[in-house]
Residue, then its C-alpha position, 0 to 999 in steps of 0.5 A: x161234794x160228798x165222798x159217796x155222791x156221784x155227780x152224774x147220778x145227781x144230774x140224772x135225777x134232776x133231769x128225770x124230775x124236770x122231765x116229770x114236771x114238764x109231762x105233768x104240765x103238758x097233761x093239765x090240758x083237758x082230756x089228758x089224765x095225770x100220769x099213773x092215775x087210774x084213768x091213764x092206766x086204764x086207757x093204756x090197758x085198753x089201747x094195748x088190748x083193743x086189737x085182741x077184741x072185735x070192734x063190737x066188743x071194744x067200743x061198748x067197753x070204753x063207752x060204758x066205762x066213760x058213762x060210769x065215770x061221768x054219770x054224776x056230772 
């Protein structure tokens, strides 16, 4: 053990790394964007703001974003 290394910090870092790996594996399923991807951040932003808009405003916003993304497929 090194003099300036705290064993609990090492364990916490290992646990965080494994948690991130498990989350990445879970998100490989279709329809779930990777963590911190543009799509994941956009979906989170949309979900937090959706309550501020009338349904007539919020539905076209996400529909148009989806259409632009998948237009080339």
